[in-house]
C-alpha positions in Angstrom: 0.1 0.3 -0.1 1.0 3.3 -0.7 1.2 6.0 1.9 0.8 9.5 2.2 3.5 11.7 2.8 2.1 14.4 5.1 3.1 12.4 8.0 5.9 13.0 10.6 7.7 9.4 10.0 10.7 10.5 8.4 12.0 14.4 9.6 15.0 13.7 11.2 13.8 15.6 14.0 13.9 14.7 17.7 11.7 16.0 20.1 13.5 18.5 22.3 12.6 18.6 26.2 12.3 22.4 26.1 9.0 22.0 24.3 7.8 19.4 26.2 5.2 20.6 29.6 7.0 20.1 32.5 4.2 18.2 33.7 1.6 15.7 32.7 -1.5 17.5 31.0 -3.7 17.8 33.5 -6.8 14.8 34.2 -3.8 12.3 32.3 -3.9 9.8 34.9 -7.2 9.8 35.6 -8.4 10.1 31.6 -6.3 6.9 31.2 -8.1 4.5 33.0 -6.5 1.6 32.1 -3.0 1.1 30.7 -1.8 2.3 27.3 -0.3 0.4 24.9 2.0 2.3 22.2 2.8 0.4 19.2 5.9 1.9 17.2 8.7 4.2 19.6 9.3 6.5 16.6 9.4 10.4 16.1 5.9 10.8 16.8 5.2 8.6 19.9 8.4 10.0 21.2 7.0 13.5 21.4 3.6 11.9 22.3 4.9 10.1 25.2 7.7 12.9 26.3 4.7 15.4 26.8 2.0 13.3 27.9 4.1 11.1 30.8 6.3 14.3 31.2 6.1 14.3 35.4 4.3 11.1 35.6 4.4 9.5 38.6 5.3 5.6 38.7 2.1 4.3 39.2 1.5 5.7 35.2 3.9 4.8 34.0 3.6 1.2 35.0 0.4 1.3 33.1 2.4 2.2 30.0 4.1 -0.6 27.4 5.1 0.4 24.1 6.2 -1.9 21.3 8.9 -1.2 19.3 11.4 -3.3 17.0 14.8 -1.1 17.2 16.7 -2.1 19.4 18.1 1.3 19.9 14.9 3.3 20.2 13.7 0.4 22.8 17.0 1.5 25.2 16.2 4.8 24.3 12.7 5.0 25.3 13.1 3.0 28.3 15.9 5.7 29.8 14.4 8.6 28.7 10.5 8.0 29.8 10.9 4.9 32.6 8.2 2.4 30.9 8.4 -0.9 29.3 9.5 -1.7 26.2 8.6 -4.6 24.4 10.4 -5.6 20.7 7.1 -7.3 19.4 3.1 -7.5 20.2 3.9 -11.2 20.5 5.3 -10.7 23.6 2.1 -8.2 25.1 0.1 -10.6 26.7 3.1 -12.1 29.2 3.5 -8.5 29.7 -0.5 -7.0 30.0 -3.0 -9.3 30.7 -5.7 -9.3 28.1 -7.0 -5.8 27.5 -10.3 -4.4 28.2 -12.6 -1.2 27.5 -10.9 0.8 30.1 -7.1 0.2 28.4 -5.9 2.1 24.8 -3.8 1.0 21.6 -2.3 3.8 19.8 -0.5 2.5 16.7 1.8 4.5 15.8 4.4 2.8 13.6 4.6 3.9 9.7 1.5 2.9 7.7 2.7 0.2 5.7 3.6 -1.7 8.4 0.5 -2.0 10.1 -0.7 -4.7 9.0 2.7 -7.3 9.6 2.2 -5.8 13.0 -1.3 -5.8 13.8 -1.5 -9.9 12.9 1.1 -10.3 15.9 -1.7 -9.7 18.0 -3.5 -13.0 19.4 -6.9 -12.8 18.2 -9.6 -11.2 20.3 -6.9 -9.9 22.6 -7.7 -6.0 22.2 -10.6 -5.9 20.7 -12.4 -4.8 24.0 -10.0 -2.1 24.1 -9.8 1.7 22.6 -7.7 1.7 19.5 -6.4 5.5 18.0 -4.0 5.5 15.5 -1.9 8.5 14.0 -1.5 6.5 10.7 -1.9 8.5 8.1 -4.6 6.8 5.4 -5.5 3.6 7.5 -9.5 3.9 7.8 -11.3 2.9 10.6 -12.2 -0.2 8.1 -9.3 -1.6 8.0 -8.3 -0.8 12.0 -11.7 -2.6 12.6 -11.2 -5.7 10.1 -7.3 -5.8 11.8 -7.9 -5.9 15.4 -11.2 -6.8 15.8 -12.4 -3.6 18.3 -15.2 -1.1 17.6 -13.9 1.5 19.6 -12.1 3.1 16.9 -10.6 6.8 16.6 -8.5 8.1 13.8 -6.6 11.2 13.7 -4.4 13.5 11.7 -1.3 15.0 12.9 1.2 17.2 11.4 4.7 17.6 12.5 4.6 20.5 14.7 3.3 18.2 16.6 6.9 17.3 17.5 7.1 20.8 19.1 4.1 20.6 20.9 2.9 22.9 17.8 0.7 20.3 16.3 -2.8 20.2 14.8 -4.8 16.8 15.0 -7.7 16.3 13.6 -9.6 13.1 14.9 -12.4 11.4 14.1 -14.7 8.6 16.3 -16.6 5.8 15.7 -20.1 5.2 16.7 -18.8 2.7 19.8 -16.5 5.6 21.1 -17.8 6.9 24.8 -17.4 10.7 25.9 -15.1 9.2 28.8 -13.1 7.4 26.1 -12.7 10.9 24.1 -12.0 12.7 27.0 -9.1 9.9 27.3 -7.9 10.4 23.6 -7.6 13.8 24.0 -5.8 14.4 27.2 -3.2 11.5 25.5 -2.8 14.2 22.6 -3.5 18.0 23.7 0.4 18.1 25.3 1.3 17.4 21.1 -1.3 21.1 20.1 -4.3 22.0 19.3 -7.5 19.2 18.5 -10.3 19.2 15.8 -12.9 16.4 16.2 -14.7 16.1 12.5 -18.1 14.7 12.1 -17.4 12.8 9.1 -14.2 9.9 8.8 -13.7 11.5 5.1 -13.9 15.2 6.7 -9.7 13.8 7.7 -9.0 13.5 3.9 -9.5 17.6 4.0 -7.8 17.6 7.9 -5.0 16.0 5.5 -4.7 18.4 2.8 -5.0 21.4 4.6 -3.6 21.2 8.2 -1.6 17.4 7.5 0.0 18.7 4.1 0.3 22.0 5.6 3.3 22.8 6.9 5.3 21.8 3.6 3.2 24.8 1.9 4.8 26.9 4.8 8.1 25.4 4.1 8.1 26.1 0.6 6.4 29.5 0.9 9.7 29.8 3.8 12.3 28.8 1.0 10.7 31.1 -1.5 11.3 34.2 0.8 14.7 33.3 2.2 16.1 32.3 -1.7 14.8 36.0 -2.2 16.2 37.4 0.6 19.6 35.8 -0.3 19.3 37.1 -4.0 18.5 40.9 -2.5 22.3 40.5 -0.5 20.9 39.5 2.6 23.0 37.1 4.4 21.6 33.7 4.7 21.5 34.0 9.0 19.1 37.0 8.3 17.2 36.3 5.8 16.3 32.9 7.6 15.2 35.6 11.3 13.4 37.7 8.8 11.6 35.1 7.6 11.0 33.1 10.1 9.9 35.9 12.5 7.5 37.2 10.0 6.1 34.4 9.4 5.4 34.1 13.7 4.5 37.1 13.7 1.6 37.2 11.3 0.2 34.3 12.5 0.2 35.5 16.3 -1.2 38.4 14.8 -4.2 37.0 12.9 -4.5 35.0 16.2 -5.2 37.8 18.3 -7.3 39.5 15.4 -11.4 39.0 15.3 -10.7 39.8 11.4 -10.3 38.0 8.4 -7.1 37.5 6.8 -7.8 39.0 4.1 -8.8 42.7 5.9 -5.3 42.4 8.2 -4.0 42.2 4.5 -5.3 45.2 2.9 -4.7 46.9 6.5 -0.5 46.9 5.4 -1.2 47.0 1.2 -0.8 50.5 0.4 -2.0 51.6 -3.0 1.3 52.4 -5.0 3.4 50.9 -1.6 5.8 47.8 -2.2 3.7 46.0 -0.5 1.1 46.4 -2.9 3.4 46.0 -6.0 4.4 42.4 -4.0 1.0 41.3 -3.9 -0.4 42.6 -7.0 2.4 40.5 -8.6 1.1 36.9 -6.5 -2.5 37.9 -7.8 -1.7 38.3 -11.4 0.2 34.8 -11.1 -3.0 33.6 -9.7 -1.5 32.2 -6.5 -4.8 32.0 -4.4 -6.2 29.8 -7.3 -3.0 27.8 -7.0 -2.6 27.3 -3.7 -6.6 26.1 -3.7 -6.2 23.5 -6.4 -3.2 22.2 -4.9 -5.1 21.7 -1.8 -7.6 20.0 -3.5 -5.4 18.0 -5.4 -3.7 16.6 -1.5 -7.4 15.7 -0.5 -8.3 13.7 -4.1 -4.8 11.8 -2.8 -5.6 11.3 0.3 -9.0 9.8 -1.5 -6.8 8.0 -3.4 -5.1 6.4 -0.7 -7.2 5.7 2.0 -9.3 3.4 -0.7 -5.7 1.4 -1.7 
């Protein structure tokens, strides 16, 4: 199966302790009524667990099991987080008696490895548990078929989750209770903002807007930095100017109640420098190009979900 490229699997970024909270999110220990099994110990799992379990007491840590094939990663997870780490799911029954409705399984493996990983579970072993997926393109139907579970939540995070500034869309199957939704929110809230959608198909739109969105912003950064260098600015200066400009513009938009189009108009004086640049972008069809690109991303997400 082909997979989406909007994920966080090969960023090369290890979550920094400075970006993670000093204590577990409020209510995490209570919201996770049972045990937590995390399948996959890569970047996203480390970011999520690092935030969710920072400052956790021994009782909470004792309820966590992580399954990770890489020996080096297992060693790092056990050392840094203080949790029990297993080499594969076949060892889970010995480390955690049969899972029940109070337990949560978080699937954080690469999408193409999901079927093989799920096949290691004994039949029915994890079916009663809540299953949460951060795997791009793996539908609820595939999750249900592989796990036998009915309580399923599918999520679409993005790479800024690695520094606690992510945007995650979530969709829950009908069998997921309000308490289980709260458990998912408590588990994921350290990664950034969360948004529940009303239909699973909406996650394709979430993928197009926010899942793939950081790449669009990075492309804009590239172009602006290159222009700065072309105009004689040192590379470090161009980088600083661009990063802070985008961060400041985002902060201003968040703090304002008006539409971004209004904010743009306020800084676009007729005949001025901004007007010259914006007019060139509009003449080149930039808004239509961006909108068409996002529709392409959604179409591709839909195709991959059906593969």
